[in-house]
N, C-alpha and C positions, 0 to 999 in steps of 0.2 A: 867553722867559718866556711861559708859557701864559696864555690868557684865563680870565676868571671862569667857574666851572662852570655857572652859571645861564644864561650867554648861549646855550649850545648848546640847552639845554632850551627856552628861550624861542623860539628859531627854529623848532624842531620843532613847538612848540605852535601858533605862527602858521601854519605850513605845513599842519597838520592842519585848523586852523580854515578856512583858505582853501580847502583841498580839499573840506571838508564843504560850505562855502557854494557852491563850484562845482558839486558833485554835486546839491545841492538846487536850485540854479538850473537845472541841466540837466533835472532831473526836472520842475520847474515848467514849464519851456519845452516839454518834451515833452508834458506834460499839456495845456497850452494848445493846442499844435499838434493833438493828437488830438481834443480836445473842441471846438475851434473850427474850425480849418482843415480837418481830415480827418473831421469828424463824419458828414457824409452818406456818405462812402465807407465808413467802418467800419460804419455802420448797414446799408448795403446788403450788405456782406460777411456780417454777422450774419444778416440776413434770408435771404440766399442759402442759409445753412446750416439755417435753421429755418422759413422761410416757404415754404409749399407751396400748390399749387393742388389742392384736393380735390374729388372728385366727390360730388354730392349724389344718393344713390340714390333711385329712385322705385318705388312699388309697381306691379307689373303688374296690369292690370285683371282682374277676375273674369269668368268665363263662367257665365252663368245660364241655366237652362231657361226656357221661356215663362212659367212660374208663379213665377219668382224663386228656384228651388232651385239651389244651386251645382253646376256641372259641372267647374269648375277654379278653384282658389283658391291664394293664395300665403301661405306661413307663414315666419316668420323662423327661420333656423338659423345655426350658427356654422361657420366654416371655420378650420382650424388651419394657420398658416404660420410660417416661421422666417426670421430675418435672419442669414444665414451670417456676416456681419461681427461679430456679437455672440457667436458660438459660440467656445468654446475648442477648437481643433483638436488640442491636445496629448493629449487623452484623453477617454474617455466619462465621463459622470456618471450617478449613479443615476436622475436625472430623465429623461435621454435613454432609458434602458432601459425605464422605466415607460411613457413616452409611446409608444415603439415597440410595446410590448405592447398598450396600449389601442387603438392604431390598426391593429393586425394588420400592422405593417410588419416587414420583415426586420431582424434584429439588426444593428446597425451602420449603418443607413440615415442617421441624423442625423450620425454621425461621418464618413461618406463625403461628405456635403454640406459639412461643415465643412472637410474637406481640399481639396475642389474648388471652394471658394466663389468664387474669382476676384473680380470686382467686383460680384457679385450681392448685393442687399439684401433680396430677397423670393423665397421658394420655398414653394409650397404643400406641406404634408404630407398633408392630407386635406380634401376639400371636403364640405360639408353633413353634419356629424356631428350626432348626437342631442344635444339640450340638456343632458341629464344627463352625458353623456360630456365635453362641452365644459367643464362646471363642474368636473369632476374634474381635467382637464388644467390649467385656470386655477388651481386651488387649489395645484398643485405649485409654481408660481412659478418655472419654469425660465427662466434668462436666455436671451433670443433666441427664445423660443417665444411666439407671440402668437395671439390669436383675432380673427377678422374677421366681422362680421355680414353675412350674405347672405340671399337669398330662395330658397325652394324651392317648386316647383309641386306641388300635390296634386290628385288626380282622384278625387272621392268615388265615382263609379260604376265605377271600375276598367275592366275590359275591356268592360263592357256598352256604354259610349259611346266607346270608344277611337278608333274609325275616324272619328267625327265630330269630336270635340274635338281629337285629336292629342296632341302633347306638345312640351315645350321641351327644349333642351339644358341642360347644367349651368350655363351662363351666362344662362339664362332667355330664350333666343332661340327663337322658334317653328320647329319642324322638320316638323310634319305637321298636317293637318287645319285646323280653324279657328284653332288657335294659329299656324299658318304664314300662312294667308290674311289674317288681320287682325293680323299681328305688330306693325306700326307703331302701330296704334291702341291695342293692348293694352299695348305697352311704354312709351308716353309718351316723355318726353325728360328725361334726367338733367340736373341743374343743375351749376354750377361755383361754387366759393367759394375765397377765399384764407384759409389758416389758418396758425397757428403750431403747430409740433409740437415735443415734447421729444425727448430723445435716444433714447427708446424708441419713437418713432414715433407717440405719442399726441397727439391734438389738444388743445391747452391754451387756444386762443383763436381765435375767428372774427374775421378782419380785415375782409373785405368780400365782398359777393356779386358774382359776375362774370356769372352767367347763371341765371335762375330755373328751378326744376324744374317739369315738367308731368307729374303722375301719369298712368298709363295709364287708359284708359276701361274701365268695365265694359260688357260686351256681353250683351244678352238674346237668346238664340237662339230659333229657331222650334221647336226640339226640345222634346217633352214627355217628361220623364224617366220617367214612368209607362208611356207607350207604348213608349219605348225599352227599358225593362227587360223588358216582357212580350214584345216582339219578339225580344230577345236570348235569353230563356229558351226560347221556342217554337222558334226556329231551332236553337239548340244541341241541344235534345232531338231534333229531326228529323234533324239531321246525324249524331248518335250512333246513333239508332235504325236508320237506313238505311245506316250505315257509309259515309257519303258523303265525297267528297274535300273539298267546300267547300259553302258556301251563303250566300245574301244575302236580305235583305228590306228593302223601302222602304215607308214610309207617308207619304202626301201629303194636304194639304188641297186639294181639287179647285178651290176658288174662289180662295183667296189664293195658291196655289202654295207655301205654306210646307211645308218638310220637317219632319214630326213625328217621324220615326225613320228611321235607317239603321243596319243591323246586318250583320255579316259573320262567318263562321266559315271558317278559324280566326281567332281574335282574339288580343289580347295585353293585358297589364296595363301601362298607361303609368306606373304608380308604380314599376315594377321595370325598371331600365335593361337588365338582362340578359335580359328577355323580349321585346326589340324586334328579333327576327330579321326579315329582309327579307320572307319569304313571309307572315308574320303582319301586316306593316304595310300590305299592299295593300288599299285600299278597293275590293273587287271590285264592289260595287254601282255604282261610279262609273267605274272604270277598265277593267273586263273586258268584252269584246265577245263576243256569242254569237248564233247564229241563233235567232230567236224562234219559229219553227215555227208551230203553229196559233193562237197568240195574235195573229197577224196577220190571221186570217180576218175578224174584224169590220171591219178597215180595208178589206179588199177588198170586203166587202158594202157598206160606206158609200160607196165609190167607185162601185159599181154603182147604188146608190140615187140618188146625186147625178147620174148620167148620165141618169136617167129611164127607163132600159130595163127596170127591174124594180121591184116593190113587195115588201114583206115577205111577202106571201102568194103571190107568183109561184112557180109550180111548175117544178122542174128535175128531169129524169129522170137519176138517177145509175146506173141499171142498165147493165150487169150487175155493177157494183161496181168497174169499172176502165175506163180509156180509154187509147188510144194517141195519143201526140204525137211525131211524128217517130220516132226510134228508141227512145223511152222509153214505159214503161207506168206510168200513175198508178193506184194502187189505194186503195180504202177497206178498212177492216178486215173489212167484209162488204157484201153488196148491200143498200143502204138503199132501193132502188126510187125512187119519185117523192118528192121532198122539196120543201117550199116553202123560201124563202130563210131563214126563221127556223129551219127544220129543219136546214139546212146548218150553221148555227152550233150548234144543240143537239146534233147527232150528230157534229159536227166532220168533215164529209165533204170529203175531198180532191177527189174527182171534182166535187162540186158547186162548190167554191171555184174549181177549175180552169176549169170552164165559165163561171163568172161573170167570171173574169179574162180569158179569151179573148174574151168578148163586148165587152170594152172596147178602145178604141184604146190602144196602149202608152203614149202620152203621158198619157192620162186615168188609167190605173192608176198610173203613176209619180207623177202629181200627187196622187192620192189618198193614196199612201203618204208622199210627201214632206211634205204639209201636216200630217201627224201629228208632225212634228219628229223623225223617226227618224234623220236624218243631220245634225242641227244641234245647237248648244249648247243646253242647258236654261236657260242664263242664271244658273245657281247661283253661278258664280265659284269653285267648289271646286277646290283645287289638284289637278292631274293628271286632271281630267275628260276622258274620251275621247268622241269623236263616233262615231256609228254610220256604216255605209256603205250606200249605196243606189245601185247602178249606174245610169248614165244610160240612158234608154229607147232611145237611138239604138244601143246596143250589144246590145240584146236580140234573141234568136231566139225562136221560139215556145216552146221548152222552158224558156227562162229566164223568160218571161212566166208560164208555168204554175207553176213552182216558187215564184216570188215571190208568187203568189196565196195560197199557204199557208205562207209564212214561211221558205223556203230561198233562199239566194243573196243575202241581205242580213244585216246585223249591227246590234245595238243594245246599249246598256247597260241594266241593270235600272232605273236612274233614268229613262232615256228612255222605257222601256216604261210605267212607272207614270205618267209625265207624259202619254203618249199616251192612256192609258185615262181620265185626268182630263178629257180633252176631252169624252168622252161624258157624264160626270157634270156638266160645267160648261156644258152646253147648246151645245157647239160652239166654245167659246173655248179658246185655247191659252195657259195661264198660264206666265210665267217662274217658275222655281223659285228659292227663297231659303232661306238658312239662318239669317237674322235675323228675329226676330219683327216682323211688320208690323201696322199699324193699318188696318182696313178691307180692301177688295178692290181691288187695283191694276187698272188697265185692261189688257185682254188682247185680242189680235186675234181676230177670228172666222175660223175655218178650216173650219167645217162648219155647214150649216144646222141650226138648233135642232130642227126636226122629225126630221131624220135622226139626230141624236144621241139623241133620245128613242126613236126606233124601235130603234136598236142597244141601248139600255139594256133595252128589253123583251125583246129576243132574249137578252141576257146573263142575264136572270133565268131563262130557260128552261133554260140550261145546268146550273143547280144543282138543278133539279127531277128527280124520278124519270124515268129515260129519258135524262137529259142526262149530260154527262161529268164533273160535279163535285158530286155529291150530298154529298160529305164536306166541301164548303166552306160548307154551310149554317150559319146561326147562329140558334138558337132565338129566336123572337119578332121577327126582323127579315127584311126582304126583302133578298136578296143577289143580286148578279149578277157574272159573270166568265167567264173562258175559260181552259181548260187548254192545255198544250202538253207534248209528250214528244218531244224532239229527239235524233236520233242525232248524235254529235259528229263534226266534220270535223277530221281530223288528217293532215298530210302529203299533202294533195290528195285524200284519200279518206275515206269515212265508215266508222267503226269501231264495234265492238259495245260502246260505252259511251254513256250517255245524260245528258241534262239534263232535269229535271222542272220545269215552270213552271206558275204560276197567277197571273193578274192580274185584279183585279176591283174592284167599287165597293160601297159601303154607306153608309147604307141606301138602297135603290132608290127609296123614296117621295120622298126629297130627298137625293140623293147628297152626301156630305160627304168621305168618305175614298176615296182610290185606293191600293190595296195590291198590291204585286207581290212574288212569292216565287220564288226559283230555288234548286234543289238540284242540285249538280254531281256527277255520277257516283255515284248511290246504288248500292251493290253488295251489297245483301242479297237480290237477286232481284226486288225491287219497284221499278219506275222510272217508272211512269205519273204524269203530272202530277196527275191526279185522286186518286191514292192517296198521293203523297209531298208535293206542294207545297200542295194544296188544304186539308188539315187545319191546316197552319201558318197559312194565311190565316184560317181560321175562328177559331182561337185568338186571333190578334192582333186581329181585328175585334171579337170578342165582348168582350174586355177593354177595347179602346179605346172602344167605344160606351158602355160602362159608366162609364169614367173621364170621358168627355165629357158624361155625363148625357143621352144621346140616347134619347128614349122609344121603346119598341118600335113598329113599324109594321105588325105582323101581329096583327089583333084576336084571333084564336083560333089560336095557333101549333100546327101539327101536329108530329108527330115529325120532327125535322130530318134524320134519317138513315134513310131508308126502305130496309129490306133488299131489297125487291123491285127497287129501282133501282140498288143498289150494283154488281152484276155488270155491268149494262149500262153504267153509268158508267165502270167500269174498262176495259171493252173499247173504248168510244168515246174514252177519254182518250188512247189511243195514236195518234199522228199516222201515218196511212197514208203510206207513202213511195213513192219512185219507183224503178222497175227500169230500170237503164241505167248506162252508164259515167259516173262522176263524181257520181252521185246515190245516196242510200240505197236499199237493196233491201228492200222491205216483206216479201217472202216469207221472207227470211233473218232479219228482225227480229221477226216475229210469234211468238206462243206456239205 
């Protein structure tokens, strides 16, 4: 006999009730376990997926000229990146195609990244895009495509200050010039913080600071952008006018040792990454060595004056315009006859300089050249600075002693040469050079008696007067002094028929403030004398610089600065007489 029908139904009901209660109890138990017993573990797992250590970027310090004008500044830009994990590798989207076109990428670039994504979550598409373009990309709202704020360096003076300022790479690390020399100071130190990010990689909450950020310092350079600009313009015009291979110019404050301008040709635009070819990057004024030729003669005269054997008016017989030393013949451009020591500088007589050099003990001549800093660091700290070479006197023969007297057989940089001339304007003190603006006049060692420095300054003034070698260096209204050099280049152990034109000098001579040196490498338009090629560049730079610095004229009644009667004599005398003999330049072959 079967049971009552309701009995089975009742059993099932109680079974369901019991099962429901069991499930509920299990869920409650699980919830208690997760919320109480495993709370910290689960919180850590969640944080591991969303809590990140983020870098706090800092601004790179500005580079300013001595008057506070910007030479290098940082501007915010956007970079475009993608998270391959968020891309749909099954096919392209209209947004991908649009972005590829905007960024000038090959069609299918994003699709290829999606296919090859592996475990990557960050891939740059393009660094440092224009703000307007970044806004257009952001407006598309394409999944997996993001923007990241970065900094880009800008250089307001472009190529005019490129070799001083240098540049940074795409990650804002210094690569050349001041940007490299003071990279740590300019960069500062990025900070660290812990943040929570959403699934799109955006920061939604700052949790804690791990390490504070230290912004980069602004640096005020010794450079005067006005002088830098006029030096760049004058040098560029001269290199083009004379179809020269290269050129450089340096402007120094003779008292403080501050570098007011350094320019080179060829140059480059640091704002254009594609313009940074190796031959343009070289800061020739600081890295290139050359024989200084007749610009050394004032140093030889200073050594002779220091020995006490001669005075500025001591007469030296240079007739018949040449002399023999061993197997070599030293020649002047013509027979100058009897010259006093000042006349040797004014006429740039090789014979006269050779006789003065031979009158000194080798050690005394070496010491006179060495104390000018020709073979030592200038103290500038500029990256890649080269040191000149001056052979030890123990290795000299008589011919070497003679050629060193008028600037062959040793090498210098243009920066070293400008510094050496600063000694004359600084009363015999040798300043360390600096590219940062300084307050006051730092102490400098005395390397020359003040009376000798003053005597050399008076001789240098004679060089720019009619009958001297550099009448084209004159500046109307100002007393100017300097020395020309025209050097035949040494290549593969012998002198060739290409030249270097030089001029180094001081201004204004009543109270010297500026030391300016100019070199033009291989002028090829048929004119290569220092007095014709380099001296006019000096004149232009000095004229504008004195005006910028508000230096009053020191010539009460200025005469015509460029006397026609003295021009031809200056051109002839500007050419360095050379030496006949194996291993040295041949004057007869080089003269007109």
